[in-house]
Backbone atoms as SQL, in Angstrom:
CREATE TABLE atoms (id INTEGER PRIMARY KEY, chain TEXT, resi INTEGER, resn TEXT, atom TEXT, x REAL, y REAL, z REAL);
INSERT INTO atoms VALUES
  (1, 'A', 1, 'MET', 'N', 93.829, 127.510, 103.175),
  (2, 'A', 1, 'MET', 'CA', 94.537, 126.270, 103.425),
  (3, 'A', 1, 'MET', 'C', 93.506, 125.182, 103.727),
  (4, 'A', 2, 'ARG', 'N', 93.640, 124.048, 103.090),
  (5, 'A', 2, 'ARG', 'CA', 92.734, 122.929, 103.309),
  (6, 'A', 2, 'ARG', 'C', 93.287, 121.988, 104.367),
  (7, 'A', 3, 'LEU', 'N', 92.412, 121.632, 105.304),
  (8, 'A', 3, 'LEU', 'CA', 92.798, 120.721, 106.365),
  (9, 'A', 3, 'LEU', 'C', 92.091, 119.387, 106.183),
  (10, 'A', 4, 'CYS', 'N', 92.666, 118.333, 106.768),
  (11, 'A', 4, 'CYS', 'CA', 92.035, 117.025, 106.667),
  (12, 'A', 4, 'CYS', 'C', 92.357, 116.177, 107.887),
  (13, 'A', 5, 'LEU', 'N', 91.503, 115.171, 108.070),
  (14, 'A', 5, 'LEU', 'CA', 91.716, 114.137, 109.072),
  (15, 'A', 5, 'LEU', 'C', 92.256, 112.918, 108.348),
  (16, 'A', 6, 'ILE', 'N', 93.227, 112.259, 108.933),
  (17, 'A', 6, 'ILE', 'CA', 93.790, 111.047, 108.358),
  (18, 'A', 6, 'ILE', 'C', 93.417, 109.893, 109.278),
  (19, 'A', 7, 'TYR', 'N', 92.718, 108.915, 108.736),
  (20, 'A', 7, 'TYR', 'CA', 92.274, 107.739, 109.480),
  (21, 'A', 7, 'TYR', 'C', 93.228, 106.600, 109.152),
  (22, 'A', 8, 'VAL', 'N', 93.829, 106.009, 110.185),
  (23, 'A', 8, 'VAL', 'CA', 94.815, 104.942, 110.007),
  (24, 'A', 8, 'VAL', 'C', 94.501, 103.820, 110.988),
  (25, 'A', 9, 'THR', 'N', 94.508, 102.575, 110.512),
  (26, 'A', 9, 'THR', 'CA', 94.422, 101.448, 111.431),
  (27, 'A', 9, 'THR', 'C', 95.819, 100.860, 111.601),
  (28, 'A', 10, 'THR', 'N', 96.105, 100.399, 112.827),
  (29, 'A', 10, 'THR', 'CA', 97.403, 99.812, 113.135),
  (30, 'A', 10, 'THR', 'C', 97.194, 98.504, 113.894),
  (31, 'A', 11, 'LYS', 'N', 98.252, 97.695, 113.982),
  (32, 'A', 11, 'LYS', 'CA', 98.119, 96.387, 114.633),
  (33, 'A', 11, 'LYS', 'C', 97.834, 96.493, 116.119),
  (34, 'A', 12, 'ASP', 'N', 98.307, 97.581, 116.774),
  (35, 'A', 12, 'ASP', 'CA', 98.069, 97.741, 118.204),
  (36, 'A', 12, 'ASP', 'C', 98.376, 99.180, 118.625),
  (37, 'A', 13, 'LYS', 'N', 98.121, 99.444, 119.896),
  (38, 'A', 13, 'LYS', 'CA', 98.311, 100.793, 120.435),
  (39, 'A', 13, 'LYS', 'C', 99.771, 101.239, 120.359),
  (40, 'A', 14, 'GLU', 'N', 100.697, 100.325, 120.582),
  (41, 'A', 14, 'GLU', 'CA', 102.112, 100.685, 120.557),
  (42, 'A', 14, 'GLU', 'C', 102.536, 101.159, 119.169),
  (43, 'A', 15, 'GLU', 'N', 102.066, 100.469, 118.132),
  (44, 'A', 15, 'GLU', 'CA', 102.406, 100.907, 116.774),
  (45, 'A', 15, 'GLU', 'C', 101.772, 102.269, 116.486),
  (46, 'A', 16, 'ALA', 'N', 100.531, 102.462, 116.889),
  (47, 'A', 16, 'ALA', 'CA', 99.863, 103.748, 116.690),
  (48, 'A', 16, 'ALA', 'C', 100.619, 104.864, 117.411),
  (49, 'A', 17, 'ARG', 'N', 101.062, 104.603, 118.639),
  (50, 'A', 17, 'ARG', 'CA', 101.807, 105.609, 119.397),
  (51, 'A', 17, 'ARG', 'C', 103.140, 105.947, 118.728),
  (52, 'A', 18, 'ALA', 'N', 103.832, 104.949, 118.220),
  (53, 'A', 18, 'ALA', 'CA', 105.122, 105.200, 117.557),
  (54, 'A', 18, 'ALA', 'C', 104.926, 106.040, 116.296),
  (55, 'A', 19, 'ILE', 'N', 103.945, 105.683, 115.500),
  (56, 'A', 19, 'ILE', 'CA', 103.654, 106.449, 114.283),
  (57, 'A', 19, 'ILE', 'C', 103.200, 107.854, 114.658),
  (58, 'A', 20, 'GLY', 'N', 102.283, 107.947, 115.622),
  (59, 'A', 20, 'GLY', 'CA', 101.764, 109.248, 116.035),
  (60, 'A', 20, 'GLY', 'C', 102.850, 110.166, 116.565),
  (61, 'A', 21, 'ARG', 'N', 103.713, 109.625, 117.396),
  (62, 'A', 21, 'ARG', 'CA', 104.806, 110.441, 117.946),
  (63, 'A', 21, 'ARG', 'C', 105.687, 110.984, 116.827),
  (64, 'A', 22, 'HIS', 'N', 105.997, 110.139, 115.856),
  (65, 'A', 22, 'HIS', 'CA', 106.861, 110.594, 114.769),
  (66, 'A', 22, 'HIS', 'C', 106.205, 111.694, 113.937),
  (67, 'A', 23, 'VAL', 'N', 104.951, 111.498, 113.541),
  (68, 'A', 23, 'VAL', 'CA', 104.327, 112.488, 112.642),
  (69, 'A', 23, 'VAL', 'C', 104.052, 113.815, 113.344),
  (70, 'A', 24, 'VAL', 'N', 103.784, 113.795, 114.650),
  (71, 'A', 24, 'VAL', 'CA', 103.591, 115.057, 115.372),
  (72, 'A', 24, 'VAL', 'C', 104.942, 115.744, 115.597),
  (73, 'A', 25, 'ALA', 'N', 105.939, 114.991, 116.045),
  (74, 'A', 25, 'ALA', 'CA', 107.266, 115.573, 116.286),
  (75, 'A', 25, 'ALA', 'C', 107.883, 116.125, 115.008),
  (76, 'A', 26, 'SER', 'N', 107.554, 115.492, 113.877),
  (77, 'A', 26, 'SER', 'CA', 108.066, 115.945, 112.579),
  (78, 'A', 26, 'SER', 'C', 107.241, 117.072, 111.981),
  (79, 'A', 27, 'ARG', 'N', 106.189, 117.478, 112.683),
  (80, 'A', 27, 'ARG', 'CA', 105.284, 118.542, 112.229),
  (81, 'A', 27, 'ARG', 'C', 104.535, 118.182, 110.956),
  (82, 'A', 28, 'LEU', 'N', 104.370, 116.880, 110.707),
  (83, 'A', 28, 'LEU', 'CA', 103.540, 116.428, 109.586),
  (84, 'A', 28, 'LEU', 'C', 102.071, 116.409, 109.987),
  (85, 'A', 29, 'ALA', 'N', 101.797, 116.346, 111.287),
  (86, 'A', 29, 'ALA', 'CA', 100.443, 116.398, 111.827),
  (87, 'A', 29, 'ALA', 'C', 100.447, 117.299, 113.054),
  (88, 'A', 30, 'ALA', 'N', 99.349, 118.016, 113.253),
  (89, 'A', 30, 'ALA', 'CA', 99.248, 118.891, 114.425),
  (90, 'A', 30, 'ALA', 'C', 99.050, 118.073, 115.686),
  (91, 'A', 31, 'CYS', 'N', 98.267, 117.017, 115.584),
  (92, 'A', 31, 'CYS', 'CA', 98.020, 116.145, 116.726),
  (93, 'A', 31, 'CYS', 'C', 97.433, 114.837, 116.219),
  (94, 'A', 32, 'VAL', 'N', 97.451, 113.841, 117.073),
  (95, 'A', 32, 'VAL', 'CA', 96.830, 112.554, 116.752),
  (96, 'A', 32, 'VAL', 'C', 95.984, 112.105, 117.932),
  (97, 'A', 33, 'ASN', 'N', 94.978, 111.314, 117.627),
  (98, 'A', 33, 'ASN', 'CA', 94.166, 110.641, 118.642),
  (99, 'A', 33, 'ASN', 'C', 94.272, 109.157, 118.379),
  (100, 'A', 34, 'ILE', 'N', 94.316, 108.367, 119.442),
  (101, 'A', 34, 'ILE', 'CA', 94.439, 106.922, 119.314),
  (102, 'A', 34, 'ILE', 'C', 93.288, 106.248, 120.045),
  (103, 'A', 35, 'PHE', 'N', 92.609, 105.361, 119.347),
  (104, 'A', 35, 'PHE', 'CA', 91.549, 104.542, 119.920),
  (105, 'A', 35, 'PHE', 'C', 92.055, 103.111, 119.928),
  (106, 'A', 36, 'ASP', 'N', 92.172, 102.535, 121.100),
  (107, 'A', 36, 'ASP', 'CA', 92.720, 101.192, 121.230),
  (108, 'A', 36, 'ASP', 'C', 91.613, 100.144, 121.219),
  (109, 'A', 37, 'HIS', 'N', 91.987, 98.943, 120.828),
  (110, 'A', 37, 'HIS', 'CA', 91.139, 97.764, 120.910),
  (111, 'A', 37, 'HIS', 'C', 89.846, 97.872, 120.097),
  (112, 'A', 38, 'MET', 'N', 89.982, 98.367, 118.866),
  (113, 'A', 38, 'MET', 'CA', 88.854, 98.432, 117.955),
  (114, 'A', 38, 'MET', 'C', 88.685, 97.060, 117.292),
  (115, 'A', 39, 'ASN', 'N', 87.470, 96.626, 117.132),
  (116, 'A', 39, 'ASN', 'CA', 87.216, 95.359, 116.462),
  (117, 'A', 39, 'ASN', 'C', 87.116, 95.607, 114.962),
  (118, 'A', 40, 'SER', 'N', 87.868, 94.860, 114.167),
  (119, 'A', 40, 'SER', 'CA', 87.857, 94.984, 112.710),
  (120, 'A', 40, 'SER', 'C', 87.497, 93.646, 112.085),
  (121, 'A', 41, 'MET', 'N', 86.603, 93.671, 111.117),
  (122, 'A', 41, 'MET', 'CA', 86.228, 92.471, 110.364),
  (123, 'A', 41, 'MET', 'C', 86.405, 92.767, 108.884),
  (124, 'A', 42, 'TYR', 'N', 87.109, 91.858, 108.186),
  (125, 'A', 42, 'TYR', 'CA', 87.432, 92.073, 106.780),
  (126, 'A', 42, 'TYR', 'C', 87.957, 90.771, 106.178),
  (127, 'A', 43, 'TYR', 'N', 88.033, 90.766, 104.863),
  (128, 'A', 43, 'TYR', 'CA', 88.684, 89.657, 104.175),
  (129, 'A', 43, 'TYR', 'C', 90.100, 90.075, 103.824),
  (130, 'A', 44, 'TRP', 'N', 91.062, 89.196, 104.087),
  (131, 'A', 44, 'TRP', 'CA', 92.456, 89.425, 103.695),
  (132, 'A', 44, 'TRP', 'C', 92.987, 88.135, 103.113),
  (133, 'A', 45, 'GLU', 'N', 93.478, 88.217, 101.880),
  (134, 'A', 45, 'GLU', 'CA', 94.016, 87.069, 101.162),
  (135, 'A', 45, 'GLU', 'C', 93.035, 85.904, 101.176),
  (136, 'A', 46, 'GLY', 'N', 91.756, 86.222, 100.950),
  (137, 'A', 46, 'GLY', 'CA', 90.714, 85.216, 100.810),
  (138, 'A', 46, 'GLY', 'C', 90.146, 84.650, 102.090),
  (139, 'A', 47, 'ALA', 'N', 90.638, 85.097, 103.241),
  (140, 'A', 47, 'ALA', 'CA', 90.161, 84.565, 104.521),
  (141, 'A', 47, 'ALA', 'C', 89.500, 85.667, 105.342),
  (142, 'A', 48, 'PHE', 'N', 88.401, 85.316, 105.982),
  (143, 'A', 48, 'PHE', 'CA', 87.702, 86.260, 106.842),
  (144, 'A', 48, 'PHE', 'C', 88.530, 86.504, 108.103),
  (145, 'A', 49, 'GLN', 'N', 88.700, 87.766, 108.453),
  (146, 'A', 49, 'GLN', 'CA', 89.468, 88.161, 109.633),
  (147, 'A', 49, 'GLN', 'C', 88.546, 88.849, 110.632),
  (148, 'A', 50, 'ASP', 'N', 88.727, 88.574, 111.896),
  (149, 'A', 50, 'ASP', 'CA', 88.006, 89.232, 112.983),
  (150, 'A', 50, 'ASP', 'C', 89.060, 89.552, 114.035),
  (151, 'A', 51, 'ASP', 'N', 89.619, 90.771, 113.959),
  (152, 'A', 51, 'ASP', 'CA', 90.792, 91.142, 114.752),
  (153, 'A', 51, 'ASP', 'C', 90.534, 92.367, 115.615),
  (154, 'A', 52, 'HIS', 'N', 91.491, 92.631, 116.485),
  (155, 'A', 52, 'HIS', 'CA', 91.526, 93.877, 117.241),
  (156, 'A', 52, 'HIS', 'C', 92.678, 94.707, 116.707),
  (157, 'A', 53, 'GLU', 'N', 92.415, 95.987, 116.509),
  (158, 'A', 53, 'GLU', 'CA', 93.414, 96.922, 116.020),
  (159, 'A', 53, 'GLU', 'C', 93.308, 98.207, 116.838),
  (160, 'A', 54, 'ALA', 'N', 94.195, 99.141, 116.552),
  (161, 'A', 54, 'ALA', 'CA', 94.096, 100.492, 117.095),
  (162, 'A', 54, 'ALA', 'C', 93.873, 101.444, 115.928),
  (163, 'A', 55, 'VAL', 'N', 93.182, 102.532, 116.189),
  (164, 'A', 55, 'VAL', 'CA', 92.941, 103.565, 115.180),
  (165, 'A', 55, 'VAL', 'C', 93.712, 104.810, 115.573),
  (166, 'A', 56, 'LEU', 'N', 94.378, 105.390, 114.599),
  (167, 'A', 56, 'LEU', 'CA', 95.075, 106.651, 114.771),
  (168, 'A', 56, 'LEU', 'C', 94.388, 107.663, 113.870),
  (169, 'A', 57, 'ILE', 'N', 94.015, 108.809, 114.411),
  (170, 'A', 57, 'ILE', 'CA', 93.441, 109.891, 113.611),
  (171, 'A', 57, 'ILE', 'C', 94.373, 111.086, 113.740),
  (172, 'A', 58, 'ALA', 'N', 94.852, 111.574, 112.609),
  (173, 'A', 58, 'ALA', 'CA', 95.769, 112.713, 112.589),
  (174, 'A', 58, 'ALA', 'C', 95.098, 113.904, 111.923),
  (175, 'A', 59, 'LYS', 'N', 95.475, 115.104, 112.366),
  (176, 'A', 59, 'LYS', 'CA', 94.985, 116.331, 111.748),
  (177, 'A', 59, 'LYS', 'C', 96.155, 117.014, 111.067),
  (178, 'A', 60, 'THR', 'N', 95.957, 117.376, 109.777),
  (179, 'A', 60, 'THR', 'CA', 97.040, 117.973, 109.017),
  (180, 'A', 60, 'THR', 'C', 96.490, 118.829, 107.882),
  (181, 'A', 61, 'THR', 'N', 97.387, 119.312, 107.029),
  (182, 'A', 61, 'THR', 'CA', 96.988, 120.070, 105.848),
  (183, 'A', 61, 'THR', 'C', 97.072, 119.180, 104.613),
  (184, 'A', 62, 'GLU', 'N', 96.295, 119.535, 103.621),
  (185, 'A', 62, 'GLU', 'CA', 96.287, 118.763, 102.376),
  (186, 'A', 62, 'GLU', 'C', 97.672, 118.741, 101.724),
  (187, 'A', 63, 'THR', 'N', 98.418, 119.830, 101.830),
  (188, 'A', 63, 'THR', 'CA', 99.734, 119.889, 101.193),
  (189, 'A', 63, 'THR', 'C', 100.742, 118.931, 101.820),
  (190, 'A', 64, 'LEU', 'N', 100.539, 118.576, 103.085),
  (191, 'A', 64, 'LEU', 'CA', 101.461, 117.655, 103.750),
  (192, 'A', 64, 'LEU', 'C', 101.081, 116.190, 103.578),
  (193, 'A', 65, 'LEU', 'N', 99.948, 115.910, 102.941),
  (194, 'A', 65, 'LEU', 'CA', 99.482, 114.526, 102.809),
  (195, 'A', 65, 'LEU', 'C', 100.510, 113.577, 102.206),
  (196, 'A', 66, 'PRO', 'N', 101.142, 113.903, 101.085),
  (197, 'A', 66, 'PRO', 'CA', 102.113, 112.941, 100.524),
  (198, 'A', 66, 'PRO', 'C', 103.228, 112.577, 101.501),
  (199, 'A', 67, 'ASP', 'N', 103.780, 113.578, 102.197),
  (200, 'A', 67, 'ASP', 'CA', 104.852, 113.304, 103.168),
  (201, 'A', 67, 'ASP', 'C', 104.329, 112.532, 104.371),
  (202, 'A', 68, 'LEU', 'N', 103.124, 112.874, 104.827),
  (203, 'A', 68, 'LEU', 'CA', 102.529, 112.176, 105.966),
  (204, 'A', 68, 'LEU', 'C', 102.256, 110.717, 105.626),
  (205, 'A', 69, 'ILE', 'N', 101.665, 110.472, 104.475),
  (206, 'A', 69, 'ILE', 'CA', 101.380, 109.093, 104.052),
  (207, 'A', 69, 'ILE', 'C', 102.674, 108.291, 103.930),
  (208, 'A', 70, 'ALA', 'N', 103.695, 108.887, 103.345),
  (209, 'A', 70, 'ALA', 'CA', 104.986, 108.193, 103.209),
  (210, 'A', 70, 'ALA', 'C', 105.575, 107.857, 104.583),
  (211, 'A', 71, 'ALA', 'N', 105.498, 108.787, 105.531),
  (212, 'A', 71, 'ALA', 'CA', 106.034, 108.547, 106.877),
  (213, 'A', 71, 'ALA', 'C', 105.273, 107.435, 107.585),
  (214, 'A', 72, 'ILE', 'N', 103.957, 107.412, 107.412),
  (215, 'A', 72, 'ILE', 'CA', 103.158, 106.354, 108.034),
  (216, 'A', 72, 'ILE', 'C', 103.502, 105.006, 107.419),
  (217, 'A', 73, 'LYS', 'N', 103.543, 104.940, 106.097),
  (218, 'A', 73, 'LYS', 'CA', 103.843, 103.667, 105.423),
  (219, 'A', 73, 'LYS', 'C', 105.219, 103.148, 105.808),
  (220, 'A', 74, 'GLN', 'N', 106.180, 104.040, 105.968),
  (221, 'A', 74, 'GLN', 'CA', 107.548, 103.632, 106.318),
  (222, 'A', 74, 'GLN', 'C', 107.606, 102.969, 107.697),
  (223, 'A', 75, 'ARG', 'N', 106.730, 103.386, 108.610),
  (224, 'A', 75, 'ARG', 'CA', 106.770, 102.892, 109.990),
  (225, 'A', 75, 'ARG', 'C', 105.695, 101.857, 110.286),
  (226, 'A', 76, 'HIS', 'N', 104.872, 101.548, 109.314),
  (227, 'A', 76, 'HIS', 'CA', 103.725, 100.662, 109.516),
  (228, 'A', 76, 'HIS', 'C', 104.106, 99.211, 109.252),
  (229, 'A', 77, 'SER', 'N', 103.535, 98.296, 110.025),
  (230, 'A', 77, 'SER', 'CA', 103.860, 96.877, 109.877),
  (231, 'A', 77, 'SER', 'C', 103.026, 96.163, 108.808),
  (232, 'A', 78, 'TYR', 'N', 101.921, 96.749, 108.368),
  (233, 'A', 78, 'TYR', 'CA', 101.048, 96.087, 107.390),
  (234, 'A', 78, 'TYR', 'C', 101.599, 96.224, 105.967),
  (235, 'A', 79, 'ASP', 'N', 101.312, 95.216, 105.138),
  (236, 'A', 79, 'ASP', 'CA', 101.668, 95.287, 103.717),
  (237, 'A', 79, 'ASP', 'C', 100.842, 96.349, 102.997),
  (238, 'A', 80, 'CYS', 'N', 99.597, 96.485, 103.400),
  (239, 'A', 80, 'CYS', 'CA', 98.668, 97.415, 102.759),
  (240, 'A', 80, 'CYS', 'C', 97.892, 98.168, 103.837),
  (241, 'A', 81, 'PRO', 'N', 98.540, 99.147, 104.499),
  (242, 'A', 81, 'PRO', 'CA', 97.869, 99.827, 105.610),
  (243, 'A', 81, 'PRO', 'C', 96.702, 100.692, 105.157),
  (244, 'A', 82, 'CYS', 'N', 95.681, 100.737, 106.000),
  (245, 'A', 82, 'CYS', 'CA', 94.556, 101.647, 105.779),
  (246, 'A', 82, 'CYS', 'C', 95.019, 103.045, 106.155),
  (247, 'A', 83, 'ILE', 'N', 95.110, 103.922, 105.170),
  (248, 'A', 83, 'ILE', 'CA', 95.428, 105.334, 105.374),
  (249, 'A', 83, 'ILE', 'C', 94.453, 106.096, 104.494),
  (250, 'A', 84, 'VAL', 'N', 93.503, 106.792, 105.109),
  (251, 'A', 84, 'VAL', 'CA', 92.447, 107.468, 104.360),
  (252, 'A', 84, 'VAL', 'C', 92.388, 108.931, 104.789),
  (253, 'A', 85, 'ALA', 'N', 92.367, 109.833, 103.823),
  (254, 'A', 85, 'ALA', 'CA', 92.256, 111.265, 104.101),
  (255, 'A', 85, 'ALA', 'C', 90.805, 111.704, 103.933),
  (256, 'A', 86, 'LEU', 'N', 90.310, 112.418, 104.938),
  (257, 'A', 86, 'LEU', 'CA', 88.949, 112.958, 104.913),
  (258, 'A', 86, 'LEU', 'C', 89.037, 114.475, 105.024),
  (259, 'A', 87, 'PRO', 'N', 88.429, 115.200, 104.088),
  (260, 'A', 87, 'PRO', 'CA', 88.508, 116.664, 104.157),
  (261, 'A', 87, 'PRO', 'C', 87.736, 117.215, 105.357),
  (262, 'A', 88, 'ILE', 'N', 88.281, 118.245, 105.948),
  (263, 'A', 88, 'ILE', 'CA', 87.581, 118.985, 106.993),
  (264, 'A', 88, 'ILE', 'C', 86.870, 120.136, 106.292),
  (265, 'A', 89, 'THR', 'N', 85.562, 120.149, 106.341),
  (266, 'A', 89, 'THR', 'CA', 84.805, 121.184, 105.630),
  (267, 'A', 89, 'THR', 'C', 84.431, 122.363, 106.514),
  (268, 'A', 90, 'ASP', 'N', 84.439, 122.163, 107.836),
  (269, 'A', 90, 'ASP', 'CA', 84.081, 123.243, 108.745),
  (270, 'A', 90, 'ASP', 'C', 84.456, 122.833, 110.166),
  (271, 'A', 91, 'GLY', 'N', 84.407, 123.767, 111.073),
  (272, 'A', 91, 'GLY', 'CA', 84.708, 123.475, 112.471),
  (273, 'A', 91, 'GLY', 'C', 84.985, 124.737, 113.245),
  (274, 'A', 92, 'ASN', 'N', 85.486, 124.581, 114.444),
  (275, 'A', 92, 'ASN', 'CA', 85.844, 125.708, 115.288),
  (276, 'A', 92, 'ASN', 'C', 87.015, 126.453, 114.632),
  (277, 'A', 93, 'PRO', 'N', 86.800, 127.689, 114.176),
  (278, 'A', 93, 'PRO', 'CA', 87.868, 128.418, 113.485),
  (279, 'A', 93, 'PRO', 'C', 89.169, 128.498, 114.284),
  (280, 'A', 94, 'ALA', 'N', 89.070, 128.685, 115.588),
  (281, 'A', 94, 'ALA', 'CA', 90.290, 128.779, 116.404),
  (282, 'A', 94, 'ALA', 'C', 91.061, 127.461, 116.385),
  (283, 'A', 95, 'PHE', 'N', 90.349, 126.332, 116.462),
  (284, 'A', 95, 'PHE', 'CA', 91.018, 125.033, 116.417),
  (285, 'A', 95, 'PHE', 'C', 91.621, 124.784, 115.038),
  (286, 'A', 96, 'LEU', 'N', 90.892, 125.090, 113.997),
  (287, 'A', 96, 'LEU', 'CA', 91.403, 124.874, 112.643),
  (288, 'A', 96, 'LEU', 'C', 92.658, 125.709, 112.398),
  (289, 'A', 97, 'GLN', 'N', 92.689, 126.931, 112.915),
  (290, 'A', 97, 'GLN', 'CA', 93.883, 127.763, 112.784),
  (291, 'A', 97, 'GLN', 'C', 95.039, 127.170, 113.582),
  (292, 'A', 98, 'TRP', 'N', 94.736, 126.626, 114.760),
  (293, 'A', 98, 'TRP', 'CA', 95.769, 125.985, 115.568),
  (294, 'A', 98, 'TRP', 'C', 96.400, 124.818, 114.805),
  (295, 'A', 99, 'VAL', 'N', 95.565, 123.990, 114.155),
  (296, 'A', 99, 'VAL', 'CA', 96.091, 122.871, 113.356),
  (297, 'A', 99, 'VAL', 'C', 97.043, 123.401, 112.302),
  (298, 'A', 100, 'ALA', 'N', 96.607, 124.405, 111.553),
  (299, 'A', 100, 'ALA', 'CA', 97.458, 124.975, 110.500),
  (300, 'A', 100, 'ALA', 'C', 98.758, 125.530, 111.072),
  (301, 'A', 101, 'ASP', 'N', 98.670, 126.212, 112.198),
  (302, 'A', 101, 'ASP', 'CA', 99.879, 126.792, 112.816),
  (303, 'A', 101, 'ASP', 'C', 100.858, 125.719, 113.284),
  (304, 'A', 102, 'GLN', 'N', 100.363, 124.597, 113.765),
  (305, 'A', 102, 'GLN', 'CA', 101.236, 123.545, 114.296),
  (306, 'A', 102, 'GLN', 'C', 102.048, 122.849, 113.223),
  (307, 'A', 103, 'VAL', 'N', 101.523, 122.735, 112.034),
  (308, 'A', 103, 'VAL', 'CA', 102.255, 122.041, 110.974),
  (309, 'A', 103, 'VAL', 'C', 103.051, 122.997, 110.101),
  (310, 'A', 104, 'MET', 'N', 102.856, 124.289, 110.274),
  (311, 'A', 104, 'MET', 'CA', 103.548, 125.254, 109.439),
  (312, 'A', 104, 'MET', 'C', 104.990, 125.538, 109.840),
  (313, 'A', 105, 'PRO', 'N', 105.350, 125.507, 111.127),
  (314, 'A', 105, 'PRO', 'CA', 106.747, 125.823, 111.459),
  (315, 'A', 105, 'PRO', 'C', 107.720, 124.901, 110.732),
  (316, 'A', 106, 'ALA', 'N', 108.864, 125.449, 110.440),
  (317, 'A', 106, 'ALA', 'CA', 109.882, 124.648, 109.759),
  (318, 'A', 106, 'ALA', 'C', 110.228, 123.429, 110.595),
  (319, 'A', 107, 'ARG', 'N', 110.305, 122.294, 109.929),
  (320, 'A', 107, 'ARG', 'CA', 110.746, 121.074, 110.615),
  (321, 'A', 107, 'ARG', 'C', 112.266, 121.128, 110.700),
  (322, 'A', 108, 'GLY', 'N', 112.801, 120.868, 111.852),
  (323, 'A', 108, 'GLY', 'CA', 114.243, 120.959, 111.987),
  (324, 'A', 108, 'GLY', 'C', 114.758, 120.254, 113.215),
  (325, 'A', 109, 'PRO', 'N', 115.907, 120.706, 113.717),
  (326, 'A', 109, 'PRO', 'CA', 116.580, 120.000, 114.804),
  (327, 'A', 109, 'PRO', 'C', 115.812, 119.991, 116.119),
  (328, 'A', 110, 'GLU', 'N', 114.794, 120.860, 116.280),
  (329, 'A', 110, 'GLU', 'CA', 114.050, 120.849, 117.542),
  (330, 'A', 110, 'GLU', 'C', 113.176, 119.623, 117.679),
  (331, 'A', 111, 'SER', 'N', 113.014, 118.881, 116.601),
  (332, 'A', 111, 'SER', 'CA', 112.175, 117.679, 116.624),
  (333, 'A', 111, 'SER', 'C', 112.816, 116.592, 117.464),
  (334, 'A', 112, 'PRO', 'N', 112.088, 116.043, 118.477),
  (335, 'A', 112, 'PRO', 'CA', 112.662, 115.007, 119.338),
  (336, 'A', 112, 'PRO', 'C', 112.705, 113.636, 118.699),
  (337, 'A', 113, 'VAL', 'N', 112.167, 113.493, 117.505),
  (338, 'A', 113, 'VAL', 'CA', 112.167, 112.171, 116.854),
  (339, 'A', 113, 'VAL', 'C', 113.030, 112.211, 115.624);
């Protein structure tokens, strides 16, 4: 089973928390980490931007990526959200197995979201 990290930028910590809660409760991600108040610099619609955002990092399986990306896009406020999948090539075997186990159970009524 292939695992990956999903890197997502959001407008603020509250949006990251809402997205993170949904994808973990739905078993689309084993867990998420949120970094608040990240400085981002980029061009958008021809204008230079210097903003603060939050970063959400999710751990999941490659097979769940399409559903995870769709769930993030559905709840995201940006027109073109940054959602990038990075393969996990190695790590603590016990942790990697835990990630796989967390997303494998059937998603159903036990989900609080």
